C-alpha positions, 0 to 999 in steps of 0.5 A: 486103661483105655487105648485107641487101636486099629481094629481092621480096615477102616475099624477105630476102637477105644478098648480097655486093656492091661496098663503097660509095665517097665520091661528094661531099665531104660524103659518109662511109662507116660501118662498121656496128656495130649495125642495128635492124630497124624496123616501117617495114622491113616495108612495102616487103616487104609491097607497101605502098611505091609504086615500091619497088625490090627490091635496095634495101639495108634498114635506117635504124636504125644505128650504127658508126664512120667508115671514110672521111671527105669533106673537108667531114665533120668526123669523124676516121676511127674516130669512133664515130657514130649516123645519123639515119634521114633525110637532109635537105639543111640549107638549104631552108625546112623545115631551116631552121626545124628540121623535117628531117623535111619537107625538100624533099629527104629521103631514108630509108635503106633506102627507095626509090619514095617517096623517092629510092633510098638504100641503108641500113645493114643492111651491113658498110659504108654510104655516108652522104650530107650526112654533115656533118649526118646523123652525129652523134658519140656520147658515150662512155657511150651504147653501141651498144644505147642509141644505135641507138634514137637513129637513129630510133625513140626521137625519134619516141616523144618527138615523138608523146608531146610532140605529144600534150601528156601532162601528169601525172595524165592518162589515156593509152591507147596503142594498139599495144604494138610497140617504138614504142608501148612507148616511148611508153608509157614516156615518158608513164608517166615524165611522170606519166600514167596509161598503158595499153597495148592490143594483141591479142596476148598476147606484146606485153602480157606484154612490156609488163608486163615493162616495168612498163606496165599492158597489156590487150587490145582486148576489155577496153579499154572496161571500163578506160577506164570504170574510169579516167574514169567513162565520160568517155574518156580525156585522150590516145590514142596510135595506134602500130600503123598500122592504120586501125581503131586510128585509128578507135578512138583518136578514139572513146575520147578525151573532148571536147577530148581529143588523139589523136597518131599515130606509126603509119604511115598511107598510104591516102589514102581511109580515112574519118575521123570528121569529125562525131565530131571536130567535135562532140567538138572533138578534136585529131589530130596525126601525128608521124614523129620528126625525129632530126636535129633531136632526137638531142642532147636525146633522148640527154641523155634516156637518159644522164640515166636518164629513159628506158632503151630497151635493155630492148626488145632481145630478139634480136641476130643476126649479119648473116648470119642476117638472114633469120631476124631478119626472120622472127621480127620479122615474126611478133612473136616478138621486140620489138627485133631488132638485127643486128650485122655 
């Protein structure tokens, strides 16, 4: 079978490997029908994942059909499923309290080093451990284009906006108009907030405007905030880029007792944060990784009810064999969301 793997720094390759086999009664093998590229998939290629093992199969956003099922897996062969991006045990304190993203045994598909190695879903077939917990049956009304967002990116956006406590009438600035930021902007807009997307790249701003959001450049944001709040600062800043400067900007633009909610991935343990400003302004700072195993049912209902439709974010589709080109245009920000179709 074919897999997409990180073969070295900035090297994405399609390789032929042996098909996966069941190792446990709770395992399943899924035949992948759609697998999206996430910004987090770029991190190991850029050297930002300590201990990452070259050769790891990439991809943690995928849907498909059950090809094989262990004895303890409650899915028939042929069932359509979405796979949560993270594997959790279901028995530790965090899992029992619906915090599976903090599971003591967590693994992330397509990653190694920071988590135990777990080959991902940019492949013809993928072994899914704890499949009785990690897989979720797809309603017939959810097509693959919508379902692939439920694996990771949409639950992350939902958690980020909820942790920001966005309310009707709030002024909200989203820093970073990539896929997650755009979804967060759309969700905040659906909550009745006044939303402004901020991104230095014109193509991303155009994409935000195509989706019905107001989008401005980084050189315009202070003027827009002055206009929105008469200089007071916004109620909520959402940091969706993962850039340290964006986090600093988010803390700078919120009003007193405002909220900063972060979905951008930050790994720098030594980056300074202006604690003096946070104390003086009584700011709240929250982070959100997303918890698809806990949230997928209600997130799916948000899509089915029409509250949000993530499918317009998909701008490109590629066959699996063209994965290197798909990664190239995604990394160059020439695409918003890319889906690989084995």
